[in-house]
C-alpha positions as CSV (number, residue, x, y, z in Angstrom):
1,X,38.6,10.3,3.8
2,X,40.8,7.6,2.3
3,X,38.2,4.7,2.3
4,X,36.1,5.0,-0.4
5,X,31.8,5.7,0.0
6,X,29.3,2.1,-0.7
7,X,27.2,2.5,-3.1
8,X,24.4,0.0,-1.3
9,X,21.8,1.8,0.8
10,X,21.2,1.9,3.8
11,X,20.1,-1.7,5.2
12,X,16.4,-2.3,5.2
13,X,15.7,0.9,2.1
14,X,15.7,0.2,-1.1
15,X,17.0,2.4,-4.4
16,X,14.1,3.4,-6.8
17,X,15.9,3.2,-10.8
18,X,13.2,4.2,-13.1
19,X,12.3,0.3,-13.9
20,X,11.3,0.0,-10.2
21,X,9.8,3.6,-10.4
22,X,7.5,2.0,-13.1
23,X,6.2,-1.4,-11.7
24,X,5.8,1.2,-8.4
25,X,3.7,4.6,-9.8
26,X,1.3,1.5,-11.9
27,X,0.2,-0.3,-9.4
28,X,0.3,3.1,-7.0
29,X,-2.2,4.5,-10.1
30,X,-4.3,1.3,-9.4
31,X,-4.7,1.9,-6.0
32,X,-5.4,6.1,-7.1
33,X,-7.9,5.0,-9.2
34,X,-9.9,2.7,-7.4
35,X,-10.0,5.1,-4.2
36,X,-10.9,8.8,-6.5
37,X,-13.9,6.0,-7.8
38,X,-15.3,5.3,-4.3
39,X,-14.5,9.5,-3.8
40,X,-11.4,9.7,-1.0
41,X,-9.9,12.2,-0.8
42,X,-5.6,11.9,-1.0
43,X,-3.9,13.9,2.0
44,X,-0.3,13.9,3.4
45,X,1.1,14.9,6.4
46,X,4.9,15.7,7.9
47,X,7.6,13.8,8.0
48,X,8.8,14.3,11.6
49,X,6.3,14.3,14.2
50,X,6.8,14.3,18.3
51,X,7.9,11.3,19.9
52,X,4.9,11.9,22.6
53,X,2.3,11.7,19.7
54,X,3.5,7.7,19.2
55,X,4.2,7.0,22.9
56,X,0.5,8.3,23.3
57,X,-1.5,5.8,21.3
58,X,0.9,3.4,18.9
59,X,2.1,0.8,21.7
60,X,5.4,0.7,23.4
61,X,7.3,-2.2,20.8
62,X,6.6,0.8,18.6
63,X,7.3,3.7,19.7
64,X,10.5,2.3,22.0
65,X,11.5,0.0,20.5
66,X,10.9,0.6,16.0
67,X,11.0,4.3,16.1
68,X,13.7,6.0,14.5
69,X,13.6,9.2,16.9
70,X,16.6,12.1,18.0
71,X,16.5,15.3,20.0
72,X,16.1,18.3,17.7
73,X,18.0,21.7,18.0
74,X,15.1,23.1,19.7
75,X,15.6,20.4,22.6
76,X,12.4,18.4,21.3
77,X,11.9,15.1,21.2
78,X,11.6,13.6,17.2
79,X,10.2,10.7,15.5
80,X,10.5,10.2,11.8
81,X,7.3,8.4,11.1
82,X,6.6,4.6,11.6
83,X,3.2,4.3,10.9
84,X,-0.1,7.4,9.5
85,X,-3.1,6.7,12.1
86,X,-1.8,9.4,14.3
87,X,-0.9,11.8,12.4
88,X,-4.1,11.8,10.2
89,X,-6.5,11.8,13.8
90,X,-4.0,14.7,14.5
91,X,-4.5,16.8,11.8
92,X,-8.7,15.6,11.9
93,X,-9.0,17.3,15.5
94,X,-6.9,20.5,14.3
95,X,-9.7,20.8,12.1
96,X,-12.4,19.3,12.9
97,X,-15.1,22.2,13.2
98,X,-14.2,22.9,9.4
99,X,-14.6,19.2,8.0
100,X,-17.6,17.3,6.8
101,X,-18.0,14.6,8.3
102,X,-17.8,11.3,7.2
103,X,-14.7,12.2,5.8
104,X,-13.2,9.6,3.6
105,X,-9.2,10.3,2.9
106,X,-6.4,8.5,1.7
107,X,-2.3,8.5,1.5
108,X,0.0,6.9,0.2
109,X,3.2,8.2,2.3
110,X,7.3,6.7,3.0
111,X,8.0,5.7,6.5
112,X,10.3,4.4,8.8
113,X,10.6,1.3,10.7
114,X,13.9,0.0,12.7
115,X,13.0,-3.1,12.6
116,X,14.8,-6.8,11.3
117,X,14.9,-6.8,7.8
118,X,13.1,-10.0,5.9
119,X,10.6,-10.6,3.3
120,X,7.9,-8.2,3.2
121,X,9.4,-5.8,5.3
122,X,12.1,-3.4,5.4
123,X,13.0,-0.1,7.0
124,X,11.8,2.3,4.6
125,X,8.6,1.6,2.8
126,X,5.7,3.0,1.8
127,X,2.5,2.4,2.3
128,X,-1.0,2.8,1.7
129,X,-3.7,4.4,4.7
130,X,-7.0,3.8,4.4
131,X,-9.1,5.9,6.6
132,X,-13.0,7.1,6.9
133,X,-13.8,9.2,10.0
134,X,-16.9,10.7,11.5
135,X,-19.2,7.6,10.9
136,X,-19.9,5.3,14.4
137,X,-21.7,2.1,13.5
138,X,-20.2,-1.1,11.6
139,X,-20.7,0.5,7.6
140,X,-17.6,1.9,8.6
141,X,-16.1,-1.5,8.6
142,X,-17.5,-2.6,5.8
143,X,-16.5,0.0,3.5
144,X,-13.1,-0.4,4.2
145,X,-13.0,-4.2,4.4
146,X,-15.3,-3.7,0.9
147,X,-12.7,-1.3,-0.7
148,X,-9.8,-3.8,0.8
149,X,-11.4,-6.4,-1.3
150,X,-11.5,-4.4,-4.4
151,X,-8.3,-3.1,-4.7
152,X,-7.6,-6.3,-5.1
153,X,-9.7,-7.4,-7.2
154,X,-8.1,-4.1,-9.2
155,X,-5.1,-6.2,-10.4
156,X,-7.1,-9.9,-11.0
157,X,-6.8,-11.4,-7.5
158,X,-10.2,-13.5,-7.1
159,X,-11.1,-15.7,-3.8
160,X,-8.8,-18.0,-4.2
161,X,-5.6,-15.8,-3.7
162,X,-6.4,-13.8,-0.3
163,X,-8.5,-14.2,3.0
164,X,-9.7,-11.0,5.1
165,X,-9.8,-12.5,8.3
166,X,-12.1,-10.6,11.1
167,X,-12.4,-10.0,14.0
168,X,-13.4,-7.2,17.3
169,X,-11.9,-6.0,20.0
170,X,-14.8,-5.6,21.9
171,X,-15.9,-8.6,21.2
172,X,-12.1,-10.3,21.7
173,X,-12.1,-8.0,25.8
174,X,-15.6,-9.4,26.3
175,X,-14.8,-12.9,25.8
176,X,-11.1,-12.8,27.0
177,X,-13.2,-11.2,30.4
178,X,-15.9,-14.3,31.1
179,X,-13.0,-16.4,30.8
180,X,-10.2,-15.5,32.7
181,X,-12.1,-12.8,35.4
182,X,-9.2,-10.2,34.0
183,X,-9.8,-6.8,34.1
184,X,-8.6,-3.9,31.7
185,X,-5.1,-3.9,32.1
186,X,-5.2,-7.8,32.3
187,X,-6.9,-8.2,29.0
188,X,-4.8,-6.0,27.2
189,X,-2.0,-8.2,28.3
190,X,-2.9,-11.3,27.0
191,X,-4.1,-9.7,23.8
192,X,-0.5,-9.1,23.2
193,X,0.2,-13.1,24.3
194,X,-2.9,-14.1,21.6
195,X,-1.4,-11.2,18.9
196,X,2.2,-13.7,18.6
197,X,0.0,-16.9,19.1
198,X,1.7,-17.7,15.3
199,X,4.7,-16.1,15.5
200,X,6.9,-18.1,18.5
201,X,6.3,-22.0,19.7
202,X,3.2,-23.0,21.5
203,X,5.2,-23.9,24.8
204,X,5.8,-20.5,24.7
205,X,2.5,-19.4,24.2
206,X,1.5,-21.7,26.5
207,X,4.0,-19.7,29.4
208,X,3.0,-17.0,28.5
209,X,-0.5,-17.3,29.2
210,X,0.6,-18.9,32.2
211,X,2.6,-16.0,33.8
212,X,0.1,-13.7,33.2
213,X,-2.1,-16.4,35.5
214,X,-4.3,-18.6,32.9
215,X,-4.8,-21.9,34.0
216,X,-4.6,-24.7,31.4
217,X,-8.8,-25.1,30.8
218,X,-8.5,-21.3,30.4
219,X,-6.3,-21.9,27.7
220,X,-8.1,-24.1,25.9
221,X,-11.1,-22.2,25.6
222,X,-9.3,-19.8,24.3
223,X,-8.0,-22.1,21.9
224,X,-11.3,-23.4,21.3
225,X,-12.5,-20.0,20.4
226,X,-9.9,-20.2,16.9
227,X,-11.9,-23.2,15.2
228,X,-15.3,-21.0,16.1
229,X,-17.6,-19.7,13.5
230,X,-18.5,-16.4,14.0
231,X,-22.3,-16.8,15.1
232,X,-20.4,-20.0,17.6
233,X,-18.4,-17.2,19.3
234,X,-20.7,-14.6,19.8
235,X,-23.0,-17.2,20.8
236,X,-20.9,-17.2,24.1
237,X,-21.3,-13.4,24.5
238,X,-24.2,-12.5,23.4
239,X,-24.6,-8.9,25.0
240,X,-21.6,-8.4,23.2
241,X,-21.6,-5.2,21.9
242,X,-18.4,-6.2,19.6
243,X,-20.3,-9.8,19.0
244,X,-23.2,-8.2,18.1
245,X,-20.7,-5.4,15.0
246,X,-19.6,-8.6,14.1
247,X,-22.7,-10.2,13.6
248,X,-24.2,-7.0,11.6
249,X,-21.0,-7.0,9.6
250,X,-20.5,-10.5,8.4
251,X,-24.4,-10.2,7.5
252,X,-23.9,-7.7,5.7
253,X,-20.9,-9.4,3.9
254,X,-22.7,-12.4,3.0
255,X,-25.9,-9.9,1.3
256,X,-23.2,-8.5,-1.0
257,X,-21.4,-12.0,-1.9
258,X,-18.5,-10.9,-0.2
259,X,-18.2,-13.5,2.6
260,X,-16.4,-15.6,0.1
261,X,-13.3,-13.3,0.5
262,X,-13.7,-13.4,4.5
263,X,-13.6,-15.5,7.8
264,X,-14.1,-15.3,11.8
265,X,-10.3,-15.4,13.1
266,X,-10.6,-15.0,17.0
267,X,-7.0,-14.8,16.8
268,X,-6.6,-11.2,14.3
269,X,-5.9,-8.4,16.9
270,X,-3.6,-5.8,15.4
271,X,-0.8,-4.9,17.8
272,X,-1.7,-1.4,18.7
273,X,-3.1,-0.2,21.5
274,X,-5.6,2.1,19.3
275,X,-7.7,-0.2,18.2
276,X,-11.4,-0.4,20.1
277,X,-13.5,-3.1,17.4
278,X,-13.5,-4.6,14.2
279,X,-9.7,-5.1,13.6
280,X,-9.0,-7.5,10.0
281,X,-6.2,-8.7,8.2
282,X,-5.2,-9.4,4.6
283,X,-3.5,-13.2,4.0
284,X,-1.8,-14.2,1.4
285,X,-3.0,-17.3,0.5
286,X,-0.1,-18.4,-1.5
287,X,1.7,-21.4,0.2
288,X,4.9,-19.5,-0.3
289,X,4.2,-16.6,0.5
290,X,1.1,-17.4,3.0
291,X,1.1,-14.6,5.7
292,X,-0.8,-11.3,6.6
293,X,0.2,-9.4,3.7
294,X,-2.2,-5.8,5.2
295,X,-4.5,-4.9,7.7
296,X,-6.8,-2.9,9.8
297,X,-9.9,-1.9,11.9
298,X,-11.3,0.5,13.8
299,X,-10.2,3.6,16.5
300,X,-13.0,4.8,18.0
301,X,-10.6,7.4,20.6
302,X,-7.4,8.7,18.9
303,X,-9.4,12.1,17.8
304,X,-10.0,12.3,21.5
305,X,-5.8,12.3,22.1
306,X,-6.1,16.5,20.6
307,X,-9.2,17.6,21.8
308,X,-11.1,17.5,25.0
309,X,-14.1,15.4,25.1
310,X,-13.9,14.7,20.9
311,X,-15.8,12.1,20.0
312,X,-14.8,11.1,16.2
313,X,-14.8,7.7,15.6
314,X,-12.6,6.3,12.2
315,X,-11.9,2.7,10.9
316,X,-8.3,2.5,8.1
317,X,-6.3,0.1,7.0
318,X,-2.2,0.2,5.8
319,X,-1.3,-2.1,3.3
320,X,2.6,-1.6,2.2
321,X,4.1,-1.5,-0.5
322,X,6.8,-4.3,-0.7
323,X,3.9,-6.8,0.3
324,X,1.8,-6.2,-2.6
325,X,4.5,-6.1,-4.9
326,X,5.4,-9.3,-3.2
327,X,1.4,-10.4,-3.7
328,X,1.3,-9.5,-7.8
329,X,4.2,-11.1,-8.7
330,X,3.9,-14.4,-6.5
331,X,0.3,-14.6,-7.9
332,X,1.4,-13.5,-11.6
333,X,-0.7,-10.1,-11.4
334,X,2.2,-8.1,-13.2
335,X,0.9,-7.3,-16.6
336,X,2.7,-9.4,-19.3
337,X,2.7,-6.2,-21.5
338,X,3.9,-4.3,-18.3
339,X,6.6,-1.8,-19.5
340,X,6.6,-2.6,-23.0
341,X,4.3,0.1,-24.1
342,X,6.0,1.7,-27.0
343,X,8.6,4.8,-26.5
344,X,10.1,6.5,-29.2
345,X,14.5,7.6,-30.2
346,X,14.4,10.7,-32.5
347,X,17.7,9.8,-34.0
348,X,19.3,12.6,-35.3
349,X,21.4,13.5,-38.7
350,X,23.6,16.5,-39.7
351,X,21.4,17.6,-42.1
352,X,18.6,18.4,-40.1
353,X,19.2,21.2,-37.8
354,X,18.3,20.6,-34.2
355,X,15.4,22.6,-34.2
356,X,13.5,20.1,-36.0
357,X,14.0,17.1,-35.1
358,X,12.7,19.4,-31.3
359,X,9.8,20.2,-33.0
360,X,8.9,16.7,-34.3
361,X,9.3,15.6,-30.8
362,X,6.7,18.1,-29.8
363,X,3.8,17.1,-31.8
364,X,4.7,13.6,-31.4
365,X,4.2,14.2,-27.6
366,X,1.5,16.2,-28.6
367,X,-0.2,12.9,-29.8
368,X,0.7,11.3,-26.9
369,X,3.0,9.2,-28.1
370,X,6.4,9.2,-25.5
371,X,9.9,9.6,-27.0
372,X,12.9,11.7,-26.5
373,X,15.7,13.3,-29.4
374,X,18.7,11.4,-28.9
375,X,21.3,14.1,-27.1
376,X,24.7,12.9,-28.4
377,X,26.8,12.9,-31.4
378,X,24.6,12.5,-34.6
379,X,27.9,11.3,-36.5
380,X,27.5,7.7,-36.1
381,X,24.0,6.1,-36.4
382,X,25.3,2.5,-35.3
383,X,25.6,4.2,-32.0
384,X,22.3,5.8,-31.7
385,X,20.8,2.5,-32.0
386,X,22.4,1.2,-29.3
387,X,21.9,3.4,-27.1
388,X,18.3,3.2,-28.2
389,X,18.2,-0.2,-27.1
390,X,19.9,-1.0,-23.5
391,X,17.9,2.8,-22.6
392,X,14.9,0.7,-24.0
393,X,13.6,2.4,-27.0
394,X,11.3,0.4,-28.7
395,X,11.6,2.1,-31.9
396,X,13.8,4.3,-34.2
397,X,12.1,7.5,-35.9
398,X,15.2,8.2,-38.7
399,X,14.3,11.4,-40.7
400,X,17.5,12.6,-42.6
401,X,17.5,16.2,-45.0
402,X,16.4,13.3,-47.5
403,X,13.5,12.7,-45.4
404,X,11.8,16.1,-44.5
405,X,11.8,17.1,-47.9
406,X,9.7,13.7,-48.7
407,X,7.3,14.6,-45.6
408,X,8.0,11.3,-44.2
409,X,10.0,9.2,-42.0
410,X,10.8,5.4,-41.3
411,X,9.6,3.7,-38.0
412,X,11.8,1.1,-37.5
413,X,10.5,-1.6,-34.8
414,X,13.7,-3.3,-32.9
415,X,11.9,-6.2,-31.8
416,X,10.7,-7.0,-35.2
417,X,13.4,-5.5,-36.7
418,X,11.1,-4.0,-39.5
419,X,11.3,-1.0,-40.9
420,X,8.1,1.1,-41.8
421,X,7.7,5.0,-44.6
422,X,5.2,6.7,-42.7
423,X,3.9,10.5,-44.5
424,X,3.6,13.4,-42.1
425,X,3.2,16.0,-44.6
426,X,5.5,19.2,-44.8
427,X,3.7,20.6,-41.5
428,X,5.1,17.1,-39.8
429,X,0.8,15.8,-38.5
430,X,1.8,12.7,-36.9
431,X,-1.4,11.3,-36.1
432,X,-0.8,8.8,-38.8
433,X,2.9,7.7,-36.7
434,X,0.2,8.1,-34.1
435,X,-1.7,5.1,-34.9
436,X,1.0,2.8,-35.8
437,X,2.6,3.3,-32.7
438,X,-0.5,2.2,-30.7
439,X,-1.9,-0.7,-32.8
């Protein structure tokens, strides 16, 4: 091979150097703390699934245009997972007689979608998935929305920073039928156009609805729904189950004083075909990042794809790591102290044997102090300092034969350029040292 290999990752994917991993592990850690505190349990599934799994319910655009798929050596048509919901539905169906419903599960897998890369959207991404199975009433919808709000609040976000926009697919279909007299397939096609409403010019939006047989008067009636309150919209189809679900949901949100985060929005559809009830999207309110960050909704029929006559309802949402990271930085929600935790390098001298340094390192670790023994040549102290600065250490520990004999070490603060002598005793008791570094 004559040409050198590129050092760049595949388009739409990222390299995670240690600094990026620290950030990602931090916000995933916050997420896990919130969810585990609410009794959600973590699961995972395979990266590869049958393409049929997505073709059946995810929708044509995702299954056929955005999924990486291939034939394996056994002539099976496989896909690299573009989303997690079909997988978790399959897993629930496989053991539905052994599981205790309602289930509250979450996962943070990586996924792949072959789509145009842009801000907040890559081809490889990690996505938090939160799902509740086995609760047929709006209470599960409420808990999912409440959980989404709690997650963002856990990072310090408030109602000025994001808005949860809520609709209901059952209500949407009933309202569209009342206006257009279309059948189920007609409503589905109209929903695809409305789902793209804010992504295409107005004339394209009107043209596509006209091509589906809608008159200008019908388009105007649909437009009127976009500015209505949930009560005004529900009054148009008072017998609609979806309308009653919306009213119950918003009544509960008001009772919990969470309505300040939430609005009704008839334009929220969620493009995937499996949604059947409540749907919602969480929008970043910052002008420079004003977009839908993540969303989800109710899907009552997915488990039935695997087990005949199975009736296990589901509701959930997915939140991508890229949009979350953009949100956190846009609103300055990454703590200033992030990445500045004490990190100690134990420098080495030739008059102290290596085993003594590693014994000290183990005792420091037992005290909760992040540390490492310098692994290079112990002859040049200046080289050890240069390494410590470049590798992001905050402190140096200096212990030559003189300090060891006196039962003491010297701690150099690299930022403050100060030096403190700490007694550790003949048995290298590190309690005082730990107190110094954590202060």
